[in-house]
NUTOR-304836 format. One record per residue (C-alpha): x, y, z. Coordinates in nm, 4 decimals, always signed. Layout:
<nodes>
(node (X,Y,Z))
...
</nodes>
This chain:
<nodes>
(node (+2.1543,+3.9322,+3.9218))
(node (+2.3870,+4.0089,+3.6475))
(node (+2.5675,+3.6935,+3.5186))
(node (+2.8779,+3.6242,+3.6037))
(node (+2.9746,+3.4533,+3.2542))
(node (+3.0143,+3.6158,+2.9310))
(node (+2.9075,+3.3951,+2.6656))
(node (+3.0920,+3.7046,+2.4115))
(node (+3.3548,+3.5816,+2.5939))
(node (+3.3192,+3.2623,+2.6367))
(node (+3.2893,+3.2220,+2.2060))
(node (+3.6085,+3.5136,+2.0825))
(node (+3.8055,+3.1939,+2.3835))
(node (+3.6999,+2.9135,+2.1574))
(node (+3.7382,+3.0674,+1.8938))
(node (+4.0469,+3.1744,+1.9135))
(node (+4.1530,+2.8011,+1.9946))
(node (+4.0213,+2.6604,+1.7559))
(node (+4.0901,+2.9434,+1.3969))
(node (+4.4285,+3.0807,+1.6424))
(node (+4.6003,+2.9538,+1.8271))
(node (+4.5630,+2.5209,+1.7687))
(node (+4.6027,+2.5751,+1.3996))
(node (+4.9530,+2.7838,+1.4609))
(node (+5.0854,+2.5730,+1.5937))
(node (+5.0174,+2.2886,+1.3444))
(node (+5.0813,+2.5608,+1.0842))
(node (+5.4000,+2.6698,+1.3153))
(node (+5.5112,+2.2850,+1.3738))
(node (+5.4080,+2.1393,+0.9834))
(node (+5.7659,+2.1231,+0.8695))
(node (+5.6676,+2.2865,+0.5709))
(node (+5.7967,+2.6133,+0.6507))
(node (+6.1257,+2.7450,+0.6599))
(node (+6.2618,+2.6949,+0.9439))
(node (+6.4093,+3.0062,+1.0364))
(node (+6.0778,+3.1772,+0.9558))
(node (+5.8323,+2.8791,+1.1425))
(node (+5.8038,+3.0286,+1.4903))
(node (+5.8700,+3.3603,+1.3890))
(node (+5.5433,+3.3345,+1.2000))
(node (+5.3842,+3.1426,+1.4458))
(node (+5.4547,+3.4303,+1.7217))
(node (+5.3017,+3.6421,+1.3541))
(node (+5.0016,+3.4612,+1.3669))
(node (+4.9331,+3.4654,+1.7548))
(node (+4.9937,+3.8065,+1.8371))
(node (+4.8325,+3.9650,+1.4443))
(node (+4.4978,+3.7322,+1.5338))
(node (+4.4714,+3.8918,+1.9456))
(node (+4.4907,+4.2330,+1.7705))
(node (+4.2649,+4.1487,+1.5608))
(node (+4.0081,+3.9707,+1.7152))
(node (+4.0513,+4.2597,+1.9583))
(node (+3.9082,+4.5332,+1.6815))
(node (+3.6039,+4.6549,+1.7200))
(node (+3.6669,+4.7391,+1.3944))
(node (+3.6390,+4.3840,+1.2272))
(node (+3.3094,+4.3159,+1.0755))
(node (+3.2255,+4.6134,+0.8259))
(node (+2.8508,+4.7155,+0.8676))
(node (+2.7206,+4.5182,+0.6357))
(node (+2.8420,+4.1547,+0.7712))
(node (+3.1867,+4.1733,+0.6314))
(node (+3.5049,+4.0848,+0.7759))
(node (+3.8106,+4.3576,+0.7019))
(node (+4.1158,+4.2171,+0.6519))
(node (+4.1957,+3.9017,+0.7122))
(node (+3.9295,+3.7345,+0.9363))
(node (+4.1663,+3.4788,+1.0910))
(node (+4.0922,+3.2022,+0.9317))
(node (+4.3787,+2.9943,+1.0311))
(node (+4.2359,+2.7022,+1.0686))
(node (+4.1597,+2.7595,+0.7064))
(node (+4.5857,+2.8620,+0.5909))
(node (+4.6068,+2.5179,+0.7558))
(node (+4.4482,+2.4212,+0.5942))
(node (+4.5689,+2.5331,+0.2471))
(node (+4.9409,+2.4604,+0.3274))
(node (+4.8896,+2.1048,+0.3896))
(node (+4.5952,+2.0043,+0.0462))
(node (+4.8842,+2.2581,-0.1491))
(node (+5.2118,+2.1820,+0.0352))
(node (+5.3832,+2.4747,-0.0811))
(node (+5.8358,+2.5301,-0.1067))
(node (+5.8825,+2.6488,+0.2200))
(node (+5.9172,+2.9322,+0.0901))
(node (+5.6628,+2.9657,-0.0638))
(node (+5.4849,+2.8319,+0.1648))
(node (+5.6706,+3.1351,+0.4443))
(node (+5.5360,+3.3738,+0.2398))
(node (+5.2390,+3.3193,+0.1704))
(node (+5.1175,+3.3130,+0.5654))
(node (+5.3400,+3.6190,+0.5807))
(node (+5.1145,+3.7937,+0.3319))
(node (+4.8486,+3.6528,+0.4817))
(node (+4.9376,+3.8385,+0.8882))
(node (+4.9769,+4.1586,+0.6886))
(node (+4.6599,+4.0802,+0.4725))
(node (+4.5010,+4.0825,+0.8844))
(node (+4.5308,+4.4440,+0.8417))
(node (+4.4745,+4.5418,+0.5254))
(node (+4.0550,+4.6635,+0.4556))
(node (+4.0138,+4.3707,+0.2689))
(node (+3.6683,+4.2580,+0.2921))
(node (+3.6063,+3.9430,+0.2525))
(node (+3.3058,+3.7361,+0.3237))
(node (+3.0663,+3.6564,+0.6180))
(node (+2.9350,+3.2665,+0.4194))
(node (+2.6648,+3.3361,+0.7102))
(node (+2.6041,+3.7417,+0.7727))
(node (+2.6252,+3.9080,+0.4550))
(node (+2.3249,+3.9218,+0.2317))
(node (+2.4452,+4.0479,-0.0853))
(node (+2.4700,+3.6515,-0.2972))
(node (+2.4452,+3.4164,-0.0193))
(node (+2.2402,+3.2441,-0.1661))
(node (+2.5852,+3.1352,-0.3667))
(node (+2.7914,+3.2369,-0.0929))
(node (+2.5980,+2.9479,+0.1067))
(node (+2.5831,+2.6779,-0.1680))
(node (+3.0049,+2.7509,-0.2431))
(node (+3.0699,+2.7086,+0.1317))
(node (+2.8060,+2.3647,+0.1456))
(node (+3.0087,+2.2551,-0.1641))
(node (+3.3782,+2.3207,+0.0012))
(node (+3.2919,+2.1609,+0.2908))
(node (+3.2082,+1.8238,+0.1018))
(node (+3.5648,+1.8219,-0.1119))
(node (+3.7472,+1.9491,+0.2302))
(node (+3.5986,+1.6243,+0.4163))
(node (+3.6707,+1.3657,+0.0656))
(node (+4.0961,+1.5429,+0.1475))
(node (+4.1318,+1.4784,+0.5227))
(node (+3.9849,+1.1370,+0.4437))
(node (+4.1872,+1.0837,+0.1420))
(node (+4.5014,+1.2112,+0.3758))
(node (+4.4490,+1.5442,+0.0820))
(node (+4.5580,+1.3840,-0.1949))
(node (+4.2689,+1.4042,-0.3928))
(node (+4.3085,+1.5036,-0.7797))
(node (+4.3375,+1.7899,-0.8866))
(node (+3.9891,+1.9184,-0.9756))
(node (+3.9233,+1.8744,-0.6056))
(node (+4.2408,+2.0905,-0.5451))
(node (+4.0607,+2.3293,-0.7997))
(node (+3.7943,+2.3397,-0.6183))
(node (+3.8880,+2.4188,-0.3518))
(node (+4.1045,+2.7416,-0.4285))
(node (+3.7982,+2.8564,-0.6336))
(node (+3.5891,+2.8580,-0.3803))
(node (+3.8966,+3.0240,-0.1123))
(node (+3.9346,+3.2998,-0.3913))
(node (+3.5901,+3.3558,-0.3823))
(node (+3.5326,+3.3885,-0.0541))
(node (+3.8185,+3.5982,-0.0397))
(node (+3.7596,+3.8678,-0.3194))
(node (+3.4301,+3.8278,-0.4500))
(node (+3.3316,+4.1261,-0.3254))
(node (+3.6405,+4.3585,-0.5098))
(node (+3.5379,+4.2157,-0.7529))
(node (+3.1458,+4.2681,-0.7477))
(node (+3.3067,+4.6428,-0.6501))
(node (+3.5189,+4.7156,-0.9001))
(node (+3.2020,+4.6317,-1.1687))
(node (+3.0371,+4.8741,-1.0554))
(node (+3.2628,+5.1610,-1.0291))
(node (+3.3906,+5.1102,-1.3906))
(node (+3.2386,+5.3254,-1.6190))
(node (+2.9221,+5.2133,-1.8270))
</nodes>
């Protein structure tokens, strides 16, 4: 007899709720986006993420995410941390929606083997610093903010930078 429940599907549902739907609401209701753009961006987050989750090519053969990996909880975190002007926040969210469909290779912190030790160390540091930021209601010293942003840039662009240097003529 075949099982009636699919752990893979349940995982996707839970991931969609926690990585997309709840953060989309938080981002939209935050008051940190242009009021006219916020609902449209919230819908854009949900629709682009649904398409991303349904894309069988969302991960590369070497386990990178392809495109912005619908980490809207992280996007919300940085929106609350950086508290940018509404136009900047709105443009940033719009850019992430577009990047969902761009073949940018984003590091999966656990599954990508290249520089795994460094990546895991940075993710552990990020978790500690993020916890500090949350406990302090996002009122943290500039070095903490810089470190959190640098780690995010590493996760998003490390593979692209490495590949660029590998292709450069020697």
